[in-house]
C-alpha positions in Angstrom: -52.3 144.1 179.8 -48.8 143.1 178.5 -48.8 139.3 178.6 -45.0 139.5 179.2 -45.7 140.9 182.7 -47.9 137.9 183.5 -45.2 135.6 182.3 -42.6 137.5 184.4 -44.8 137.4 187.5 -45.3 133.7 187.2 -41.6 133.0 186.8 -40.8 135.3 189.7 -43.3 133.6 191.9 -42.3 130.0 190.9 -38.6 130.8 190.5 -38.7 128.2 187.7 -39.1 128.7 183.9 -40.3 125.1 183.7 -43.1 125.4 186.3 -44.1 128.8 184.8 -44.5 127.3 181.3 -46.7 124.5 182.6 -49.0 126.9 184.6 -49.2 129.3 181.7 -49.8 126.6 179.0 -46.9 127.8 176.9 -43.6 126.1 176.1 -40.4 126.8 178.1 -38.7 128.4 175.1 -41.7 130.8 174.8 -41.3 131.8 178.5 -37.6 132.3 178.0 -38.4 134.5 174.9 -40.8 136.7 176.9 -38.3 137.2 179.8 -35.5 138.0 177.3 -37.7 140.6 175.6 -38.4 142.2 179.0 -34.7 142.2 179.9 -33.8 143.7 176.5 -36.6 146.4 176.9 -35.3 147.5 180.3 -31.7 146.9 179.6 -31.1 145.0 182.8 -31.1 141.4 184.0 -34.2 140.4 185.9 -33.0 137.0 187.1 -29.7 135.6 188.4 -29.0 132.3 186.7 -27.4 129.7 188.9 -27.2 126.5 186.8 -30.7 125.0 187.0 -31.9 127.6 189.6 -32.8 131.3 189.4 -33.3 134.2 191.8 -34.6 137.7 191.3 -32.2 140.5 190.8 -32.8 143.8 192.6 -34.3 145.2 189.4 -36.4 142.0 189.2 -37.8 142.7 192.7 -38.8 146.2 191.6 -40.5 144.9 188.5 -42.3 142.2 190.4 -43.8 144.8 192.8 -45.0 147.0 189.9 -46.2 144.0 187.8 -48.3 142.8 190.7 -49.9 146.2 191.1 -50.5 146.6 187.4 -52.2 143.2 187.1 -54.3 143.9 190.2 -55.4 147.3 188.8 -56.3 145.6 185.5 -58.5 143.1 187.3 -60.3 146.0 189.1 -60.7 147.9 185.8 -62.2 144.9 184.1 -64.6 144.3 186.9 -65.7 147.9 187.0 -66.4 147.9 183.3 -68.3 144.7 183.5 -70.5 146.0 186.3 -71.4 149.1 184.3 -72.5 146.9 181.3 -74.4 144.0 182.6 -77.0 143.7 179.9 -76.6 141.2 177.1 -79.0 139.3 174.8 -80.8 136.4 176.5 -79.2 134.0 174.0 -75.7 134.0 172.5 -74.3 131.5 170.0 -70.7 130.8 169.3 -69.0 128.7 166.6 -65.4 127.5 167.3 -62.7 125.2 166.0 -62.0 122.0 167.9 -59.0 123.1 170.0 -60.6 126.3 171.0 -64.0 124.7 171.8 -62.5 121.9 173.8 -59.6 123.4 175.6 -59.9 127.2 175.8 -63.5 128.3 175.9 -64.9 126.0 178.7 -63.1 127.8 181.5 -63.8 131.2 179.9 -67.5 130.4 179.5 -67.7 129.3 183.1 -66.4 132.8 184.1 -68.8 134.4 181.6 -71.8 132.6 183.2 -70.8 133.7 186.6 -71.0 137.3 185.4 -74.0 136.9 183.1 -76.0 134.1 184.7 -79.2 134.9 182.7 -77.6 134.7 179.3 -77.9 131.3 177.6 -74.9 130.2 175.5 -74.7 127.6 172.8 -71.3 126.5 171.4 -71.0 124.8 168.1 -67.7 122.9 167.3 -67.0 123.2 163.5 -64.0 123.4 161.1 -62.8 126.8 160.0 -64.7 126.7 156.6 -68.0 125.9 158.3 -67.4 128.6 161.0 -66.9 131.2 158.2 -70.1 130.1 156.6 -72.1 130.4 159.8 -70.7 134.0 160.4 -71.6 135.0 156.8 -75.2 133.6 157.2 -75.5 135.4 160.6 -76.2 132.1 162.3 -73.7 132.7 165.1 -72.8 135.8 167.1 -69.1 135.2 166.9 -66.7 132.7 165.3 -63.4 131.6 166.7 -61.1 129.9 164.2 -57.7 128.2 164.3 -57.6 128.1 160.5 -55.3 130.0 158.1 -57.9 130.8 155.4 -59.0 134.4 155.0 -62.3 135.3 153.3 -62.2 138.9 152.1 -65.8 139.5 153.2 -64.9 138.6 156.8 -63.0 140.4 159.5 -60.3 138.5 161.4 -58.9 139.6 164.7 -56.2 137.9 166.7 -57.3 136.2 169.9 -54.4 134.3 171.4 -51.2 132.6 170.3 -50.9 128.9 170.2 -47.9 126.7 170.0 -47.9 123.1 168.7 -45.3 121.1 170.6 -43.9 117.6 170.5 -45.3 115.7 173.5 -44.9 112.2 175.0 -45.8 110.6 178.3 -43.6 111.5 181.3 -42.7 107.8 181.8 -41.1 107.6 178.3 -37.4 107.6 179.0 -36.2 106.4 175.6 -34.6 109.8 174.9 -31.4 110.8 176.7 -32.5 114.4 176.5 -35.7 116.3 176.1 -33.9 118.6 173.6 -33.5 116.9 170.3 -32.4 117.6 166.7 -34.4 117.4 163.5 -32.5 114.2 162.6 -33.5 112.6 165.9 -37.1 113.7 165.3 -37.2 111.8 162.0 -36.5 108.5 163.8 -39.1 108.8 166.6 -42.4 106.9 166.4 -44.9 109.7 165.7 -48.7 109.7 166.0 -50.5 112.1 163.7 -54.1 113.2 162.9 -56.1 112.0 160.0 -55.7 113.4 156.5 -57.6 116.6 156.0 -57.0 117.9 159.6 -56.1 121.6 159.6 -53.7 121.1 162.5 -52.0 118.3 160.5 -51.6 120.7 157.6 -49.9 123.3 159.8 -47.5 120.6 161.2 -46.7 119.2 157.8 -45.9 122.6 156.3 -43.7 123.5 159.2 -41.7 120.3 158.8 -41.4 120.7 155.1 -39.8 124.0 155.6 -37.1 122.2 157.6 -36.7 119.5 155.0 -38.8 116.8 156.7 -41.6 114.9 155.1 -44.0 112.5 156.8 -43.2 109.9 154.1 -39.6 109.7 155.4 -40.5 109.8 159.1 -41.5 107.0 161.4 -45.3 107.5 161.4 -46.7 104.9 163.8 -50.4 105.6 163.4 -53.0 108.1 162.3 -55.9 108.9 164.7 -59.1 110.9 164.3 -58.9 113.4 167.2 -56.6 115.0 169.7 -58.2 113.1 172.6 -57.6 109.8 170.9 -53.9 110.7 170.3 -53.5 111.7 173.9 -55.0 108.4 175.1 -52.7 106.6 172.8 -49.6 108.4 174.1 -50.6 107.5 177.7 -50.0 103.9 177.1 -47.1 104.0 174.5 -43.7 105.5 174.0 -44.8 107.3 170.9 -44.7 111.1 170.3 -47.2 113.6 168.8 -47.4 117.2 167.9 -50.2 118.7 169.9 -51.5 122.2 170.8 -50.0 123.2 174.1 -53.5 124.1 175.2 -54.7 120.6 174.6 -52.2 119.1 177.1 -52.4 121.7 179.8 -53.9 119.3 182.4 -51.4 116.5 181.5 -48.5 119.0 182.0 -49.9 120.1 185.3 -50.4 116.6 186.7 -47.0 115.5 185.3 -48.3 112.8 183.0 -47.0 114.4 179.8 -43.8 116.3 179.0 -42.6 118.5 176.1 -39.7 117.5 173.9 -38.1 120.6 172.4 -37.0 120.2 168.8 -34.0 122.4 168.0 -34.7 124.9 165.2 -38.4 124.1 165.0 -41.2 126.3 166.2 -44.8 125.7 165.2 -47.0 128.6 166.1 -50.4 129.8 165.0 -52.9 132.5 166.0 -56.5 131.7 167.1 -58.7 134.3 165.6 -62.1 135.9 166.1 -64.2 135.9 162.9 -66.9 138.4 162.3 -68.6 140.2 159.4 -66.6 143.0 157.7 -68.0 146.4 158.4 -70.8 145.1 160.6 -70.1 146.4 164.1 -72.0 144.2 166.5 -72.0 145.2 170.2 -72.6 141.7 171.4 -69.6 140.3 169.4 -67.4 143.1 170.6 -68.3 142.5 174.2 -67.6 138.8 173.8 -64.2 139.5 172.3 -63.2 141.9 175.0 -64.4 139.5 177.7 -62.5 136.5 176.3 -59.3 138.5 175.7 -59.3 140.0 179.2 -60.2 136.9 181.1 -57.8 134.7 179.2 -55.0 137.1 180.1 -56.0 137.1 183.7 -56.3 133.3 184.0 -53.6 131.5 186.0 
């Protein structure tokens, strides 16, 4: 299923890019990008823009009708395919990076257990290097990594896109706008992960490309986990770069907000990791299940 249709349907139902971004766990610029791509593809505007409000155009109404039907058919197709392939091993093991293990897999595994109640699942939370080792040693059925390393003996397949965004508590009103420049970013009190964190490396490299270095920024504190950073933000006016998936609940309950930094996008791809040339039916079934149900989640 084209993820852009899901984005369009959510915006059309909410009539708000902001609300849609929070419900889809992606940033507002990402929502805007998906809608712009659809409008470019069809050569027609799908929304009327009225300042801070939007309404569907006549063409948008038509697309919403078809998008709803396509998504409904996709759900029926998935269910029919699942019903025809109920059997899986009694035990399945997964190894996943922290963000995936904590914020993405739990809801997917809950759905998985409702479909395959007799299959026991174990999930190991490891760094990317350790995940690759477990896959190579055949000690896990499937690896899910957020790392950027690539071992030539392993097969990597894209799972979902992730965006690392600048977040702060909703009560933080120190900024006049939630749309800031790189120069303003350099002066903000920032919380970062501990040295050696893969996510920290991605953030650091993205900032270097824009001419910013941590040494010249206002780094307030380093903490050892995403959850500790989130807890720190809840009681301070500091800011932190976090995976948008890790703050989904906080965005929904309006305790966190995203601050858009002009000219800065930090994206990565979560990946499935498996052995090269070793087709495993269980691993393939897991991949298909996770991709399909992630795309269907709202």
